[in-house]
N, C-alpha and C positions, 0 to 999 in steps of 0.2 A: 121555148118555155117564158109564160106573161108571169108575172106580181101582180096579183089586181088588187089594188089599192083604193083610197078614197077618189082622187083626182087623177090617178095617173095608171095605165098601165104597165109594166116594169118589165121592159122584154131581156130575159134574161139569158139571149142567146150570148150574150158576151159577158165578163165578170162585171160588177158593178162595186163602185169604191164608196162605201158610206162613212161622210165627216164626223168627229166624235163634239159633241159641242157640250160641258159640263158645267153648269150654272151654279156650280159647289163651290164651298171654302174646303173643303178635304178629300177630292177623287185622289186616288193614289198616285199618277202620273203627272196630274194636267190642273188638280185644286189651287184657286186661286182665290184666297181671298177678297181680293179684288174685283174681281168678274162679278160685278153688277150685269143689269139689263143692257146696257150699252154697252160694255165691252161684249158682251154673249151675243149680240144683235153683230156687231163688228165681224168677231169669229167667223159668224156663220156668212156673211158676205165673202171675206175671202177666201173661208173653203170651198164654198161654190165658185168662185175664184181659179182657184187651184185646181179644181177640176171636182169636185165630190158630183155626185149625183144623187144621194140621200143624204137626210140632215138629218143627226139621230140625237133629241133634246134629251137632257135629264136633269133632273134639279136633287137627287138625295145619291149622295154617294153609296154603292153595293161593295167598295174594297174590303179586302179580311178586316175584322173588329170592326167595323162602321156602325155606329146608332144608327136605328132609324129618326127621321126627321119628322114634327109634325106635318099632316098634310096639308094644313093652312101655307108653314114655310115652302114643300115642295110649290105650291102652286104660284104661292109672291112669285117662284125665282123663275117657273120656266112660263109661266102665262105669257107678260111682254114678247119674251123671246119666240114663241111658239108663234104669236099675232103676228109678229114681222117677217118671221122666216118665209112663212104661209107666199108671201108674197117673192119669194126669192124664183119660182119657176121650177124648184125641182120638189120632190116626192120628200116632208117630212113627216118623220118619225119621231114619237114621243116616248123616253124610255121609265117605265113607271110601273110599279108594282100594285100600283093602288085604283079601285076602280073610281073613285069620285075623280082624283088627275083623268083618268080617261076620257071620262066626260066629256071633263073640260075640252080637252084637248080633241074630242072630235067635235064639238059644238065649236071649235074654231077652223075643223075643216080639214084638219090633222090626218093624215096619211095612213100610218101604220101606227100600230102600238106594238112596242116591243119591252115585252117583261120575262124580266131575268125568273121568274117562280113556273111559268108556262101555263099561266091562266091559271094555275091549281086554283085559287079563289075564287068559292061559286058569283061571289058577285062582279068579280073580273072578265070571267067566262060569259056571263051574261051581258054584260055591259058589251064587249066586242061581239057577239051573239046577236046581238037589236041591231047592230047598226048593219046597212044593206051593202058593203062595201068595202068595207077597210081591211087593213094588211095588217097581219101580225107574226110578228116571229116571239117565237113556242122557244126558248132556252132552258135546259139542264142546270139544275146545282145540287148538290149533297147537303142538304143541311140549311142554315140563314149567314146572310152575310157576316154576321158577329161572331161564328163559331166553326165557320163552316173550312177552315185552314187548319184545324186542333187535329183531329185524327181521320182524315177521309177516307176509305177502307171502299176496293172494290175486289173482287172475285173475277172479271175480266170487262174493264173499265171501258169497252166496246161494246160488248155487248149490254152491258145495263142501261151506258147512255141513249143505245139506238132502241131500247124497249123501252125506255122512258118516253121519248118521241113519239115509238110509234103511238102509245098509247095518249099521248096528249093531244095529235092530230088527231086520234078515233074520238075522243072526247068533244074535240072541235066540230067533227063533222057529224057527230050524235045531235047536235043542238043549232046546224044548219047550216054551219060556216062551210062556204064552199071550197075547196082543195087547193083551188088556182089564190086564193089568198093566204097560203098558209107558209111559211117555210120555218127551216132549225135550225137550232144551233146551238153543238154540242158544250158551249158554258166552259171555255180554255180558262183554266184558273179560279172558277167559283167550287169550291170542296173538291180539288183534287192535288195532289201532287206536282210536283215537275216532271218525273217519268208517266202521271196518267196522262198529262196534256201532251209528251210526247210521243205517247202511244195511242193517242185519240190524233196525231197528224199522221204517225207512219202509217198507221189503217183507216183513214181519212175514207177512204173510196169505200170501207164496206159501211157507210153512212146511208150512202148514197141509197142503197134499198129500201130506206126507207118512202123512196118513191116522192122526196119535198124538196125543193131548192135547200143549199146550205149556206146560212149566214157563218163566218166565222171571225173571230176578235182574235187576233195574237198582240196586239197594238200595245209594244211598251209593258206585257207583262212579268212576272218577277220570276217565269221561268225561262225568259229568255237573261234578265240577272246575273244566273244560277249560270246561264251557259257565257255568257262574256266577261262577267264580271264588272259587269257595265251600271249607273245608277239608271233609273225611268228617261230622264230627260238624255241621257245617251244613247239610246234603245233605238234608234231611227232605222241605223243598216240591216241590225238582227230582224226588229218588226218587219221592214221591207221583205227581206230576205224569204220569214214566215209568211207573209201577206201570197208572195208569191209562188209557194210549195204548197200554202192552201189552195190556191188557182189551180195548179197545175193538177192536183189531186182533187179535183170535182168541185171546188167553194165557188156556189155564184158572187155570192156579196163578202168583201171584205171590211170590216166594217177597223176604221182607221184614226189615230190624231194627226199624222203625215201624210197630209190628203197627196201633196203635189211630188214628194219623192216616190207615193204608191203609186201616182197616174203612171211617171214617166218606168219607174219601174216595169210595170204591165202591159205600157207601149212596147217595151222592147220584147220584152216575153212575147205579145200576139205578132208581133213580125216577125219573130222567131218560129211562131208554130206554122208546119207544115200549110201551104195550102191559102196561109193571109198576102195580102197585099199590102204592101210597106206605103204609108199615108206618113205626110212632115206634120207638126203642129200649124203650120203657116195653111195647109191645106185643108185641113181640119176644121180652121176655122175659115 
């Protein structure tokens, strides 16, 4: 299966690791008031060196309770980082829900639009539909970041997330966005309790019936903290475990902070998969 994006046709016959680059002072796991554009570009370079096959760059925190930032601030944060990341040889994604930011990013030749709102804004959908080939990730979120964790409620979280994602895929297709450009994300931690998140992981294979590749982001999420009683910065092992389980259950892209650890874990998973041929890091180079 191929994920068609602006500059790259991404082969999803093997799972891919997407490295997170938050150019924000207040993201839940790695917000850094000192992360200016130079530090963010250096992080992009490091993550590619560690094996990231896609970079996801965002300039607005969407952690629970986060307040929106002005679009001018978001653009000031991400524009120089996107421009530099484009030259690193891997697909580049813009993590935004604003059409203005999407347009600037696509003008820079960014490959993917990753929208936590699933292109529900008409101007966002129109922006992606007007582009001939960019990839898009449609995510499920109940509510808005400021209040999404106050009282999330579902009768059947898996069925409701699947129905939402099917509707958004259909909305994209109705605007001429080819299926090969679309992946979907169940939105772990976005308007969901820990039990909702775990139910999505337990029954993740049911989401494959949507017919589009799954992108899943468990990295350092608070549910893992509830399970392990560890703060965000100490959730590397739990995050890697969740990523491997997600891949085992059909995810084709995992969005992570800890790229090197995830790449190593997936190499072991792949080597243990029936029919695989073991390769070493040296031979891969």
